[in-house]
LUMMISE-281021 format. One record per residue (C-alpha): residue number from 1; residue in three letters; x, y, z. Coordinates in steps of 0.05 Angstrom, whole numbers, padded with zeros to 5 digits. Example, Ala and Ser with C-alpha at 12.3 -4.5 7.8 and 13.67 -1.06 7.14 Angstrom:
2
<1,'ALA',<00246,-00090,00156>>
<2,'SER',<00273,-00021,00143>>
//
This chain:
452
<1,'MET',<-00682,-00325,-00021>>
<2,'THR',<-00657,-00264,-00057>>
<3,'ALA',<-00594,-00228,-00077>>
<4,'VAL',<-00589,-00167,-00033>>
<5,'ASP',<-00548,-00107,-00057>>
<6,'LEU',<-00500,-00072,-00010>>
<7,'ASP',<-00541,-00009,-00011>>
<8,'SER',<-00603,-00044,00016>>
<9,'ALA',<-00574,-00102,00055>>
<10,'PRO',<-00609,-00123,00119>>
<11,'GLY',<-00573,-00101,00181>>
<12,'GLY',<-00595,-00029,00178>>
<13,'PRO',<-00617,00016,00121>>
<14,'PRO',<-00575,00078,00107>>
<15,'GLY',<-00624,00124,00142>>
<16,'PRO',<-00620,00199,00152>>
<17,'HIS',<-00550,00196,00183>>
<18,'ALA',<-00519,00160,00123>>
<19,'PRO',<-00480,00221,00097>>
<20,'ARG',<-00450,00232,00167>>
<21,'LEU',<-00432,00159,00172>>
<22,'GLN',<-00401,00159,00103>>
<23,'VAL',<-00358,00219,00121>>
<24,'ARG',<-00336,00184,00185>>
<25,'VAL',<-00318,00121,00146>>
<26,'LEU',<-00279,00160,00094>>
<27,'SER',<-00242,00198,00149>>
<28,'SER',<-00226,00132,00183>>
<29,'ALA',<-00200,00102,00118>>
<30,'PHE',<-00157,00162,00103>>
<31,'ILE',<-00130,00178,00172>>
<32,'GLY',<-00120,00106,00195>>
<33,'THR',<-00086,00085,00131>>
<34,'THR',<-00043,00148,00132>>
<35,'VAL',<-00017,00131,00201>>
<36,'GLU',<-00004,00059,00180>>
<37,'TRP',<00034,00078,00117>>
<38,'TYR',<00072,00134,00152>>
<39,'ASP',<00101,00081,00197>>
<40,'PHE',<00114,00032,00141>>
<41,'TYR',<00146,00083,00095>>
<42,'LEU',<00190,00112,00150>>
<43,'TYR',<00230,00048,00145>>
<44,'GLY',<00237,00053,00070>>
<45,'THR',<00262,00125,00074>>
<46,'ALA',<00309,00108,00131>>
<47,'ALA',<00335,00047,00092>>
<48,'ALA',<00354,00093,00035>>
<49,'LEU',<00384,00148,00079>>
<50,'ILE',<00414,00120,00143>>
<51,'PHE',<00404,00046,00159>>
<52,'ASN',<00462,00023,00115>>
<53,'THR',<00511,00058,00162>>
<54,'GLN',<00473,00050,00228>>
<55,'PHE',<00457,-00024,00223>>
<56,'PHE',<00497,-00052,00165>>
<57,'PRO',<00568,-00024,00171>>
<58,'SER',<00613,-00048,00115>>
<59,'HIS',<00673,-00027,00075>>
<60,'SER',<00628,-00033,00014>>
<61,'ALA',<00574,00020,00007>>
<62,'VAL',<00537,-00026,-00041>>
<63,'ALA',<00537,-00083,00010>>
<64,'GLY',<00508,-00038,00063>>
<65,'THR',<00454,-00013,00016>>
<66,'LEU',<00435,-00084,-00003>>
<67,'GLY',<00430,-00103,00071>>
<68,'ALA',<00386,-00043,00086>>
<69,'PHE',<00340,-00057,00027>>
<70,'ALA',<00338,-00131,00044>>
<71,'THR',<00307,-00116,00112>>
<72,'PHE',<00260,-00068,00075>>
<73,'ALA',<00238,-00129,00034>>
<74,'VAL',<00227,-00170,00098>>
<75,'GLY',<00168,-00125,00116>>
<76,'PHE',<00136,-00140,00049>>
<77,'ILE',<00148,-00215,00056>>
<78,'ALA',<00110,-00214,00122>>
<79,'ARG',<00051,-00179,00092>>
<80,'PRO',<00017,-00241,00062>>
<81,'VAL',<00018,-00273,00131>>
<82,'GLY',<-00015,-00212,00161>>
<83,'GLY',<-00065,-00213,00104>>
<84,'ILE',<-00082,-00286,00115>>
<85,'VAL',<-00091,-00278,00190>>
<86,'ALA',<-00130,-00213,00184>>
<87,'GLY',<-00171,-00240,00126>>
<88,'HIS',<-00192,-00300,00167>>
<89,'LEU',<-00211,-00259,00227>>
<90,'GLY',<-00240,-00202,00186>>
<91,'ASP',<-00286,-00248,00147>>
<92,'ARG',<-00309,-00282,00211>>
<93,'VAL',<-00308,-00228,00265>>
<94,'GLY',<-00309,-00162,00228>>
<95,'ARG',<-00267,-00109,00193>>
<96,'LYS',<-00264,-00056,00248>>
<97,'ALA',<-00233,-00097,00304>>
<98,'ILE',<-00176,-00121,00259>>
<99,'LEU',<-00161,-00050,00236>>
<100,'VAL',<-00153,-00024,00307>>
<101,'ALA',<-00107,-00083,00325>>
<102,'SER',<-00064,-00071,00263>>
<103,'LEU',<-00057,00003,00279>>
<104,'ILE',<-00032,-00012,00350>>
<105,'THR',<00017,-00064,00325>>
<106,'MET',<00046,-00019,00272>>
<107,'GLY',<00054,00040,00320>>
<108,'ALA',<00088,-00003,00373>>
<109,'ALA',<00137,-00031,00322>>
<110,'SER',<00155,00037,00294>>
<111,'THR',<00165,00068,00362>>
<112,'ALA',<00210,00010,00382>>
<113,'ILE',<00253,00021,00319>>
<114,'GLY',<00263,00093,00343>>
<115,'LEU',<00291,00066,00409>>
<116,'LEU',<00332,00009,00379>>
<117,'PRO',<00408,00011,00393>>
<118,'THR',<00452,00011,00331>>
<119,'TYR',<00502,-00041,00308>>
<120,'GLU',<00558,-00002,00341>>
<121,'SER',<00524,-00009,00409>>
<122,'ILE',<00500,-00081,00410>>
<123,'GLY',<00528,-00113,00347>>
<124,'VAL',<00488,-00165,00309>>
<125,'LEU',<00431,-00161,00360>>
<126,'ALA',<00414,-00094,00329>>
<127,'VAL',<00404,-00127,00261>>
<128,'PHE',<00360,-00182,00292>>
<129,'GLY',<00319,-00130,00328>>
<130,'LEU',<00310,-00089,00265>>
<131,'VAL',<00288,-00150,00225>>
<132,'LEU',<00239,-00171,00279>>
<133,'LEU',<00207,-00102,00284>>
<134,'ARG',<00203,-00098,00208>>
<135,'LEU',<00167,-00165,00208>>
<136,'LEU',<00116,-00137,00257>>
<137,'GLN',<00107,-00076,00211>>
<138,'GLY',<00095,-00123,00153>>
<139,'LEU',<00044,-00164,00191>>
<140,'ALA',<00006,-00101,00211>>
<141,'CYS',<00009,-00072,00141>>
<142,'GLY',<-00016,-00137,00111>>
<143,'ALA',<-00075,-00134,00158>>
<144,'GLU',<-00090,-00061,00146>>
<145,'TRP',<-00102,-00051,00072>>
<146,'GLY',<-00156,-00102,00059>>
<147,'GLY',<-00198,-00081,00119>>
<148,'SER',<-00193,-00007,00105>>
<149,'ALA',<-00209,-00017,00032>>
<150,'LEU',<-00270,-00059,00047>>
<151,'LEU',<-00298,-00012,00100>>
<152,'SER',<-00295,00044,00048>>
<153,'VAL',<-00323,00005,-00011>>
<154,'GLU',<-00376,-00033,00027>>
<155,'HIS',<-00405,00032,00055>>
<156,'ALA',<-00406,00063,-00015>>
<157,'PRO',<-00464,00069,-00064>>
<158,'ARG',<-00450,00027,-00126>>
<159,'GLY',<-00435,00088,-00170>>
<160,'LEU',<-00384,00116,-00121>>
<161,'ARG',<-00343,00055,-00101>>
<162,'GLY',<-00281,00076,-00138>>
<163,'PHE',<-00284,00145,-00105>>
<164,'PHE',<-00296,00118,-00035>>
<165,'GLY',<-00243,00065,-00042>>
<166,'SER',<-00192,00117,-00065>>
<167,'PHE',<-00190,00146,00005>>
<168,'THR',<-00156,00084,00029>>
<169,'GLN',<-00107,00091,-00029>>
<170,'VAL',<-00096,00165,-00015>>
<171,'GLY',<-00074,00146,00055>>
<172,'SER',<-00012,00115,00023>>
<173,'ALA',<00006,00182,-00010>>
<174,'ALA',<-00007,00219,00055>>
<175,'GLY',<00034,00170,00094>>
<176,'MET',<00092,00177,00045>>
<177,'LEU',<00085,00252,00049>>
<178,'LEU',<00089,00251,00124>>
<179,'ALA',<00145,00201,00126>>
<180,'THR',<00189,00235,00075>>
<181,'GLY',<00171,00304,00101>>
<182,'SER',<00188,00286,00172>>
<183,'PHE',<00258,00264,00150>>
<184,'ALA',<00266,00326,00108>>
<185,'VAL',<00248,00371,00167>>
<186,'VAL',<00294,00334,00215>>
<187,'GLN',<00352,00337,00165>>
<188,'ALA',<00341,00412,00156>>
<189,'LEU',<00341,00424,00231>>
<190,'THR',<00402,00381,00248>>
<191,'THR',<00473,00375,00226>>
<192,'THR',<00497,00312,00191>>
<193,'GLU',<00528,00288,00256>>
<194,'GLN',<00464,00302,00296>>
<195,'PHE',<00420,00268,00244>>
<196,'GLU',<00463,00205,00247>>
<197,'ALA',<00467,00207,00323>>
<198,'PHE',<00394,00217,00341>>
<199,'GLY',<00356,00257,00289>>
<200,'TRP',<00334,00197,00247>>
<201,'ARG',<00299,00168,00309>>
<202,'LEU',<00251,00227,00318>>
<203,'PRO',<00202,00210,00262>>
<204,'PHE',<00196,00138,00288>>
<205,'LEU',<00183,00162,00359>>
<206,'ALA',<00129,00210,00334>>
<207,'SER',<00090,00149,00311>>
<208,'SER',<00062,00137,00380>>
<209,'VAL',<00025,00203,00379>>
<210,'LEU',<-00004,00191,00310>>
<211,'VAL',<-00028,00121,00328>>
<212,'VAL',<-00069,00147,00387>>
<213,'PHE',<-00103,00196,00340>>
<214,'GLY',<-00117,00141,00290>>
<215,'ILE',<-00147,00095,00342>>
<216,'ILE',<-00194,00150,00366>>
<217,'ILE',<-00220,00159,00295>>
<218,'ARG',<-00228,00085,00281>>
<219,'THR',<-00267,00068,00344>>
<220,'GLY',<-00323,00113,00319>>
<221,'ILE',<-00342,00070,00259>>
<222,'SER',<-00377,00003,00248>>
<223,'ASP',<-00377,-00052,00197>>
<224,'ALA',<-00421,-00042,00136>>
<225,'PRO',<-00494,-00065,00139>>
<226,'ALA',<-00481,-00121,00089>>
<227,'PHE',<-00428,-00153,00131>>
<228,'ARG',<-00468,-00144,00195>>
<229,'ALA',<-00527,-00179,00160>>
<230,'LEU',<-00482,-00236,00138>>
<231,'LYS',<-00457,-00245,00208>>
<232,'ALA',<-00526,-00240,00240>>
<233,'GLY',<-00550,-00294,00192>>
<234,'ASP',<-00493,-00339,00212>>
<235,'ARG',<-00469,-00343,00140>>
<236,'VAL',<-00396,-00326,00152>>
<237,'GLU',<-00345,-00375,00123>>
<238,'ARG',<-00312,-00421,00173>>
<239,'ALA',<-00249,-00427,00131>>
<240,'PRO',<-00247,-00367,00083>>
<241,'LEU',<-00176,-00381,00057>>
<242,'LYS',<-00195,-00452,00039>>
<243,'GLU',<-00257,-00426,00003>>
<244,'VAL',<-00216,-00375,-00036>>
<245,'LEU',<-00165,-00427,-00058>>
<246,'ARG',<-00219,-00477,-00077>>
<247,'HIS',<-00271,-00433,-00112>>
<248,'HIS',<-00240,-00365,-00126>>
<249,'ARG',<-00171,-00381,-00153>>
<250,'ARG',<-00182,-00340,-00216>>
<251,'ALA',<-00200,-00277,-00177>>
<252,'LEU',<-00140,-00289,-00131>>
<253,'LEU',<-00092,-00295,-00190>>
<254,'ILE',<-00121,-00232,-00221>>
<255,'THR',<-00110,-00191,-00158>>
<256,'ILE',<-00039,-00218,-00152>>
<257,'GLY',<-00025,-00200,-00224>>
<258,'LEU',<-00054,-00130,-00217>>
<259,'ARG',<-00007,-00118,-00159>>
<260,'LEU',<00057,-00127,-00199>>
<261,'ALA',<00069,-00067,-00244>>
<262,'GLN',<00040,-00014,-00198>>
<263,'PRO',<00079,-00031,-00134>>
<264,'GLY',<00141,-00043,-00175>>
<265,'LEU',<00138,00027,-00204>>
<266,'PHE',<00122,00056,-00136>>
<267,'ALA',<00183,00023,-00104>>
<268,'ILE',<00227,00053,-00158>>
<269,'LEU',<00197,00123,-00153>>
<270,'ALA',<00190,00128,-00078>>
<271,'ILE',<00246,00085,-00050>>
<272,'TYR',<00300,00066,-00099>>
<273,'LEU',<00302,00134,-00133>>
<274,'ILE',<00332,00167,-00072>>
<275,'ASN',<00390,00118,-00067>>
<276,'TYR',<00401,00117,-00142>>
<277,'LEU',<00407,00192,-00147>>
<278,'ASP',<00454,00193,-00087>>
<279,'HIS',<00497,00140,-00121>>
<280,'ARG',<00496,00169,-00191>>
<281,'ARG',<00495,00244,-00179>>
<282,'GLY',<00509,00253,-00105>>
<283,'ASP',<00442,00286,-00095>>
<284,'ALA',<00393,00248,-00051>>
<285,'SER',<00356,00312,-00030>>
<286,'SER',<00328,00324,-00100>>
<287,'GLY',<00297,00255,-00097>>
<288,'VAL',<00266,00268,-00029>>
<289,'THR',<00237,00333,-00054>>
<290,'ALA',<00207,00300,-00116>>
<291,'VAL',<00176,00245,-00073>>
<292,'LEU',<00146,00299,-00028>>
<293,'ILE',<00116,00334,-00089>>
<294,'GLY',<00088,00270,-00118>>
<295,'SER',<00058,00250,-00052>>
<296,'ALA',<00025,00318,-00043>>
<297,'VAL',<-00005,00316,-00113>>
<298,'GLY',<-00028,00244,-00099>>
<299,'LEU',<-00076,00270,-00046>>
<300,'VAL',<-00116,00299,-00104>>
<301,'SER',<-00100,00253,-00161>>
<302,'GLY',<-00120,00189,-00123>>
<303,'PRO',<-00193,00209,-00113>>
<304,'LEU',<-00197,00238,-00183>>
<305,'TRP',<-00175,00173,-00214>>
<306,'GLY',<-00221,00134,-00167>>
<307,'ALA',<-00280,00177,-00189>>
<308,'ALA',<-00259,00171,-00262>>
<309,'SER',<-00261,00095,-00256>>
<310,'ASP',<-00334,00100,-00232>>
<311,'ARG',<-00351,00133,-00299>>
<312,'VAL',<-00307,00099,-00351>>
<313,'GLY',<-00292,00033,-00316>>
<314,'ARG',<-00232,00004,-00278>>
<315,'LYS',<-00205,-00037,-00337>>
<316,'PRO',<-00192,00018,-00388>>
<317,'LEU',<-00154,00060,-00338>>
<318,'ALA',<-00112,00001,-00315>>
<319,'VAL',<-00094,-00022,-00386>>
<320,'ALA',<-00073,00049,-00406>>
<321,'SER',<-00033,00057,-00342>>
<322,'ILE',<00004,-00009,-00349>>
<323,'LEU',<00023,00005,-00421>>
<324,'GLY',<00046,00074,-00401>>
<325,'ILE',<00089,00048,-00344>>
<326,'SER',<00123,-00002,-00391>>
<327,'VAL',<00144,00055,-00436>>
<328,'PHE',<00158,00108,-00384>>
<329,'ILE',<00209,00069,-00343>>
<330,'TRP',<00262,00070,-00400>>
<331,'PRO',<00268,00145,-00411>>
<332,'PHE',<00259,00156,-00336>>
<333,'PHE',<00325,00123,-00319>>
<334,'ALA',<00358,00158,-00377>>
<335,'PHE',<00333,00223,-00346>>
<336,'LEU',<00360,00204,-00278>>
<337,'ASP',<00429,00193,-00308>>
<338,'ALA',<00435,00255,-00350>>
<339,'GLY',<00372,00298,-00348>>
<340,'PRO',<00364,00366,-00315>>
<341,'ILE',<00351,00350,-00242>>
<342,'VAL',<00307,00412,-00235>>
<343,'ALA',<00255,00376,-00278>>
<344,'LEU',<00253,00315,-00234>>
<345,'PRO',<00187,00336,-00200>>
<346,'LEU',<00153,00337,-00268>>
<347,'MET',<00178,00267,-00283>>
<348,'MET',<00153,00246,-00214>>
<349,'ILE',<00083,00274,-00228>>
<350,'LEU',<00081,00238,-00295>>
<351,'GLY',<00103,00172,-00265>>
<352,'MET',<00069,00175,-00198>>
<353,'ASN',<00006,00217,-00205>>
<354,'ILE',<-00014,00200,-00276>>
<355,'LEU',<00011,00130,-00292>>
<356,'HIS',<00014,00101,-00222>>
<357,'ASP',<-00047,00133,-00190>>
<358,'SER',<-00093,00118,-00250>>
<359,'ILE',<-00087,00044,-00232>>
<360,'TYR',<-00076,00051,-00158>>
<361,'GLY',<-00134,00099,-00142>>
<362,'PRO',<-00189,00052,-00166>>
<363,'GLN',<-00155,-00011,-00140>>
<364,'ALA',<-00192,-00018,-00074>>
<365,'ALA',<-00259,-00020,-00108>>
<366,'TRP',<-00235,-00064,-00165>>
<367,'PHE',<-00205,-00116,-00120>>
<368,'ALA',<-00268,-00118,-00076>>
<369,'GLU',<-00310,-00129,-00139>>
<370,'GLN',<-00273,-00193,-00154>>
<371,'PHE',<-00295,-00231,-00091>>
<372,'PRO',<-00362,-00247,-00057>>
<373,'LEU',<-00375,-00216,00011>>
<374,'SER',<-00363,-00278,00053>>
<375,'VAL',<-00289,-00285,00032>>
<376,'ARG',<-00275,-00215,00010>>
<377,'TYR',<-00227,-00194,00065>>
<378,'THR',<-00186,-00257,00054>>
<379,'GLY',<-00187,-00253,-00021>>
<380,'VAL',<-00167,-00180,-00028>>
<381,'SER',<-00115,-00184,00028>>
<382,'VAL',<-00079,-00246,00003>>
<383,'GLY',<-00082,-00226,-00069>>
<384,'CYS',<-00057,-00155,-00055>>
<385,'GLN',<-00002,-00175,-00007>>
<386,'VAL',<00026,-00234,-00048>>
<387,'GLY',<00029,-00190,-00109>>
<388,'THR',<00062,-00135,-00070>>
<389,'VAL',<00116,-00182,-00044>>
<390,'LEU',<00131,-00207,-00114>>
<391,'SER',<00139,-00136,-00139>>
<392,'GLY',<00144,-00076,-00093>>
<393,'GLY',<00176,-00111,-00034>>
<394,'LEU',<00232,-00141,-00074>>
<395,'THR',<00241,-00086,-00125>>
<396,'PRO',<00292,-00043,-00087>>
<397,'VAL',<00339,-00101,-00073>>
<398,'ILE',<00328,-00131,-00142>>
<399,'ALA',<00341,-00063,-00174>>
<400,'ALA',<00406,-00054,-00134>>
<401,'SER',<00428,-00124,-00155>>
<402,'LEU',<00409,-00114,-00228>>
<403,'LEU',<00449,-00050,-00230>>
<404,'LEU',<00510,-00091,-00210>>
<405,'VAL',<00495,-00146,-00260>>
<406,'GLY',<00483,-00095,-00315>>
<407,'ASN',<00553,-00065,-00305>>
<408,'ASP',<00526,-00003,-00270>>
<409,'THR',<00475,00011,-00324>>
<410,'PRO',<00399,00009,-00309>>
<411,'TRP',<00373,-00028,-00371>>
<412,'LEU',<00360,-00092,-00333>>
<413,'ILE',<00319,-00053,-00282>>
<414,'CYS',<00277,-00024,-00338>>
<415,'LEU',<00268,-00094,-00368>>
<416,'TYR',<00247,-00121,-00301>>
<417,'ILE',<00192,-00068,-00294>>
<418,'THR',<00170,-00082,-00366>>
<419,'VAL',<00162,-00156,-00350>>
<420,'LEU',<00119,-00138,-00289>>
<421,'CYS',<00076,-00095,-00335>>
<422,'ALA',<00066,-00152,-00384>>
<423,'LEU',<00040,-00197,-00327>>
<424,'SER',<-00005,-00142,-00299>>
<425,'LEU',<-00034,-00130,-00369>>
<426,'VAL',<-00056,-00202,-00374>>
<427,'ALA',<-00090,-00197,-00305>>
<428,'ALA',<-00124,-00131,-00323>>
<429,'LEU',<-00154,-00159,-00387>>
<430,'ALA',<-00180,-00220,-00348>>
<431,'ALA',<-00211,-00181,-00290>>
<432,'LYS',<-00285,-00168,-00280>>
<433,'ASP',<-00307,-00096,-00288>>
<434,'PRO',<-00377,-00085,-00260>>
<435,'VAL',<-00375,-00011,-00281>>
<436,'ARG',<-00374,-00030,-00355>>
<437,'ASP',<-00415,-00093,-00348>>
<438,'ARG',<-00472,-00081,-00299>>
<439,'SER',<-00497,-00152,-00306>>
<440,'ILE',<-00441,-00174,-00258>>
<441,'ASP',<-00433,-00146,-00189>>
<442,'PRO',<-00400,-00191,-00136>>
<443,'LEU',<-00413,-00138,-00082>>
<444,'THR',<-00479,-00171,-00063>>
<445,'ILE',<-00502,-00222,-00013>>
<446,'ASP',<-00525,-00279,-00058>>
<447,'ASP',<-00585,-00319,-00036>>
<448,'PHE',<-00589,-00285,00031>>
<449,'GLU',<-00654,-00294,00068>>
<450,'GLU',<-00676,-00229,00099>>
<451,'THR',<-00687,-00236,00174>>
<452,'ARG',<-00718,-00169,00191>>
//
């Protein structure tokens, strides 16, 4: 009975084709996650630009905005359910099958949103339909992240886990780039009337093409040797969620805590920013442009921060990032109110690509390192998605509400993000960091009897 490392787990040694397999796995993580996040972020961008008038007509612009952002939050609320279901199946059946199913679900929901009649056509049924489809998006998204992250990390050599895992994270930036870019292109090619009539639907309808491409890529990969060995040895957990809640509560709370400050900042920079600029300065297009620039830079900064975490550790980067976010958010809103709008891309790069990405890039590897293999899909999925609901999913609607409570001043929004940072800092200090302490490494199969 021995502890078998991922790099040498039974179920198939790396062999001469390992580099080719690793490239295929990284491509799958990047492309599949890009398609998933493209679909998910389309809704966020549409909520900031068009849904308040198409599905939530009201004499109050604020009420319409709150309604649009509330349905945005619904998708996040559904994510833990998707994470629980996918975690259970992923820990018992395998990562690959769940990822293909999540991609199909997400694509179908997004395409249906593009075909959904507006409130003017079918009244309140349009709102019900939008909420239902957003729920499906949330379920698919909750299933996606954990599986994609684990496929990347579990195929990686120990010294490259942060780098490999970052390709799942970079998919988020690429998805945001595609989502925001598609709306920018449609807006540039249509008049305001045309965009409101049909133009906003085109990016959603394009999802069906991207999903087919993602499925083709994902069917060419397999689960990592360590998981295949676990399954072949009939050592999968029968009730992984029960096991996590009974024996891995500390790791679960840590992953939840680590998913507070980072998604909260992201929701401000990528979603709420557009609506805030439109409200304060009548200039939503500058926000869209800044998000595009930040997303494009994120394609490079994500892997760089992932690789950096393989050298200096996950914890030092996370602590520095969290402290930086807690300070940055205050002058950022002051800048949005009175700063030169031409400098907004620089502020976006500072907030998104330096502060945000330095904790987000290594996150896939760090979360995986908190849980043993047999419950890893469940642990990382539930922890990630619950934390995201408590922060990123609710942040746009909370921010819009706090702006009202704060008498149209953003100080309560800044305080809210600072509180999230304080909670994430506690979690970061408590987390295991196998990069800095090589005596601990949960990415092993403990006491597994080799069967070859």
